N, C-alpha and C positions, 0 to 999 in steps of 0.2 A: 751757911747762908744759901737759901734756895732762890732760883730765878724762875719766873713764869715766862714761857716762850711768847714772843710776839710775832706778828705776821710780817711778811716782806713789805707790805704796804705801810705798816706802822713804822718799820725801820726807816724806809725811804722818807716818810713824812718827818720823822725825827731829825734825820740828816738835813732835810730841806729847811726845817725850822732853825737849825744851827747855822746854816748858811745865811738865812734871813736875818739872824741876830748879829752877824758880823758886819760892822760899819764899812770896813774896807771892801768886802766882797759886794756890797750894795752900790758902791761907786768906784769902779775901776777904770783906769785909762791904760789901754794896752796897745802896743804896736807890734806888728808882725807882717807876715806875707800871706796873702789869700791863696788858698788851694781848694780843689774839689768844690768850686763854686757852682751853685744851682739856684736859678731864679724860678721859683715854683709858680705854677699857673694861678695860684691863689694870691700872688703878689708878695709872699714871704720870701726872704733870702736865707738860704742855708749855705754855710761854708765852713772851712777850717782855717784857723789862724795859727801860723807856725813860725818858728825860728830855727836856728841851727840844731837845737837839741830837743825840742818838744813841740807839742801842738795841742790845741783845744778846740772843741766844736763851738760854733756860734750860730745864732739865729737872729734875724732882724725882721720884726713883723711889718706887715704892709703899711701900717700907719706911719711908722718911723722911716721906712724905706722911701716913702713918697717925698721926704724932705732932702734926699741925697742930691747933690749937685753933679754927680758923676756916675758912670756905670761901672760897678766893681767887676773885676775879672781875675782869673788865675794869674799868679805871679806879681800882682800889684801889692805894693807895700802901703799899709794904712795904719792910722791910729783910730781906735774906736773907744767909745765911752758906753758903759753899761753896767750890768750887775751879773754876778755869778750865782746861779741857782741850780737846784736839782730837778730834773724831769722825772717825776715819781714813777711813771709807768715803766721806763727803761732803767731807772736807777743810775743815770749818768748826769754829770754836771756839765754845764755849758754857759757861755756868755750870752745873755739876752741883751743885744746891742740896741742902744737908743740913738746913737749918733756916730758918724764915721766920716773921716776925711782922708784924702790921699797923703801918703808920706813919701811919695816919689816911687817910681819904678826903677829898679836897678838896671844898670847898663848891661849886665849880663843877660837879664831877661829880655831886654830889647834886642840884643844880639841874637838870642835864642829864637825869638819870634821871627826876626828878619831872615835868619838862616833857614828856619823851618819852611817859611813861605817860598824862599828861592829854590831850595832843594825839591820841594813838592812840585813846583812848577816845572823843574827839569825832569821830573818823572822818577826820582829815586825812591818814592814811596809807592810806586805803581804796583798793585797786587799781582798783575800779570808777570812781573819780573821775579816774584818770590818763588823760591824753590821748596819742594816738599821735603819734610823731615823724614829720614829713613825709618821704615817700620821696625826693623830689628838691627839697630846699629851695634857693631862689635866694639867700637872704640869711641869714647866721648872725649873730645878735646875741651879743656876748660881754661879760659883766660881770666885769671883773677889773682888776688894776692895769695901767697902761699901760707899766710897766717890769718887767723880769724875764723868766724863761724861759717862764712860762705862756702868755702871748700869742704868743710866738715859736713855741712848740710847736704851738699851735692853728693858727696861720697856715701853718706848714710842712706839717703833716699835711693840713689842709683843701685847700690849693692843690695839693699833690701828688696827692690823690685826685680832685679836680675843679678844674682851673684856672679854670673859669667861675663858681665860687661866690664870693659877695661877703661879706667879713667886715666887720661893723660893730662896732667897739669903743666901748663906753661906759665910760670909766675910772671905777672906784670904789675906795675904800680897802677892803682885805680884812682888816684887823685894826685894833685900837685903838678908842678912844672915838669914837662917831658913825658908825662904819663901817656898822652895821646900818641906820641911817636912810638913809644914802646908797644902800645896796643896794636898799632898799624904793623910794626915789624913782626909781632907774634902772629897776626892773621896771615901775613904773607908767608911766614915759615910753615904754618900749618897747611897752607894750600900747596906750596912748592914741593914739600916732602910728603904730602898726603898722610899726615900724622893721625887723622881721625876721620870718622864718617860724618860727624856733625860737631859743630863748635858751640859752646856756651860761653858767652861773655857776661860776667856777673860781678856784682858788688852790692854791699848793703846800702841802706838809706843814708841820706845826708842832705846838706843844703845844696842850693843850685851851684854854688861855688865848688863844693866837693864833687858834684856829679859832672862838672864841666868837661873833663876829658872826653866824655861820651857824647858831648854836644859839638865836638870839634869837627870841622868839615873833612879833614883828612881821614878821620875814623869812619865817618859816614860813607865816604867814597870807597874806602877799602872794604867795608862790609858789603857795599853794593857790588863790587867787583869780585868778591869771593866766589870761587867755584863750589866750595863746601857750604852746605846750608848752615845758617847761623841763628841761634836763639839768643835774644837779648833779655837779660834779667838784671836790670840796673835799678837800684833804689827800692823804695817801698811800692805798694800797689798803686798809690795815688801819684807817684812820680813818673813823669814821662820825659825821656831824652830823645835826641835826634836818632841815636842808635836804635831805639825801640821802633821808630817809624821805618827805618831802612831795613832792619833785620827781617829775615824770612818768617820769624815768629817771635812774638813778644810774650814773656812770662812775667806775672806780677811779682814773683819772688824767685830767688835762686833755687829753693826747694821745688817750686812749681816747674821751673825749667828742667830740673832733673826728672820730674814726673812726665813732662811732655816729651823728653828725649828718650827716656828708657821705658819701654813697655813693661808692665807687670807680668812677670813670667807665670805667676799663679793664675792670673786672668787668662793668659794665652793657653795654659794647660786646661783650664776649665772649658774654654771655647773649643779647643781641639777635641776634648772628650765629648763635648756636646755635638760637634760635627761627626765624630766617630759613631756616637749613638744614633744620630740621625741617619747616617749612611747605612748602618746595620739595619735600622728599622725600615728604611727605604728599600734595601736589598731584600729583606724578608717579605715585605709587601709585594715586591716585584716577583719573587719566586712563587708566592702564593697565587698571584694573578696569572702567571704563566702556567702554573699547575692547573688552575681552573680552566684556562683556555685549552690546555692539552686534554683534560678530561672531557671537555665539551666537544672537542674535535673527534676524540676517539669514540664518543657515544653517538656521533652523527651517522646518518645512513651512508655517507660517502665511504667511511672507514668500515662500517659493519657489512655493507653490501657494495663492495667496490665496483662490481660488474653491472650493477643495476642501471647506472647511467648509460653505460655502453649498450646494454640490451635495449633500453628505451630508444637510443639513437638508431639501433638496428631496425626496430619496429617502424620508426619514422621513415627510414630508407626504404623498407619493404612497401610501405604505404605509397611512397612517392614513385617507386618503380611500377607498382600496379597501376597507379594513376597514369603514369607515362604510357604504359602498355595499352591501357584503355583508350587513351587519347590517340595513339598511333593507329589502333584498330579502327576507331571511329573515322579517322582521316582516310584510312585505306578503303573502308566500305563506302564512304561518301565519294571518294575519287573513282572507285570501281563503278558505282551507280551512274555517276556523271559520264564516265567513259562509255558505258553501254548506251546511254542516251545519245551521246555524240556519234557513236558507231552506227546506231540505228538511223540517225539523221543522214549521215554520210552514205550509208547503204541505200537509203531511199533516193538520194540525189545522184548516185553513181550511174554513169552511162551504161555500165555493164548490166544494170538491172533491166534495161530495155531489151537485152538479148533474150531474156526468158519469154518475152512476148513475141518472138519470131523475127525480131530485127537483127541486123548484122552491122558490123563497123568495117569500113573500107580504109585500109592503111597503105600508104606508099612511102617507102624509105623511112619507116618508123613514125610517120605523121598521119594523123587522121585526115582523110580526103573529105573536104566539105564542099568543094566546087569541081565541076568538070574540067575547069581550067587548070587544075593541079595535075592532071594526068594526060597522057598522049597515047596514040596508037602503039601497040606492042609493048606498052609498059606492063611490068609484072606488079601485081598488087596483092596484098594480104587481106583475106576476108575473115574477120573475127566473129565466130559464132558462139553459141552458148557452151558448146562442148569442145571447142578447139578452134584452130586457125587453119584455113586452106588457102591455096594460092590460085590466082586467075590471071588471064592475059587479056589486055584490052585489044579489041579488034575494031 
């Protein structure tokens, strides 16, 4: 028997027709808890309806949403009426909700919201308090159940990314009575004995009741007080616990927590090789640049004729010496000329000049006699003539 292949669109349409032909799927009344709620700007409501073991996507178009008497929100328990159909483009089935009413909000969810608001107000979620995750941790401390897929996933991802990393498991109960106290004790022990570089607190998905130990206040405060950085990986990607908000880093899944905690050694090797190549290239370019500078320097006149600059300076010195000599000579000649002029003037004004014309100068006791009153009878006086001095006596 031969089959003709059909397209994906034809297959999805066939499945959608099958859903449409089922009377039960056209009129379903389902109860569950809302999660991942989104009120789209178009007015349509998108959310997931879940219980302890399963979930289904839902959509409520704007026309039906306008009839709601309440505002849906995450954690709210509701009953909804609608039909199950296939969205052909994505090949997924979902509930197309026509009516919805509250089925009550669980006491646990109320307690969760109240505690979240209180701890946030106290500053336990403050980003400034969060510690950095070590770049290259040698030891990863894991607080989870020693059975199940969580620890296996963490070990597989961690060792694949870095075979040299050491995983230290401290088994703790992850649900049920007394689990919160055990988790607190394990965090304290990890810190007191410095058993790891970073701690991963992890467990798989579950209901709000199953995840409740990670919403306990004692766990939140112990995570906040931890000196070792803590990564929280509790539940599925859409699940949020108080531990997620207090922890230094939140991972959507345990496997993702391992990826965040343990760097991929292959990526680091690639990065180191890249840095090494860049350094080599930079060094090569630097050497080439220095070589060009060296050749340029060696070809310059300074190195080819090292005395040229000195000789030029000598020439400048000679020019300035000659200029200085000329200046001194000019000053000397000018001064000499002025001196001759002054001597000539002094000579013309000199009283000795009159001696050449037949005059004489009478001196008594070294002083020129200007008046007869300066001399007396029998005084000896000196008579200065042009060619000498003679003495005379006053009679």
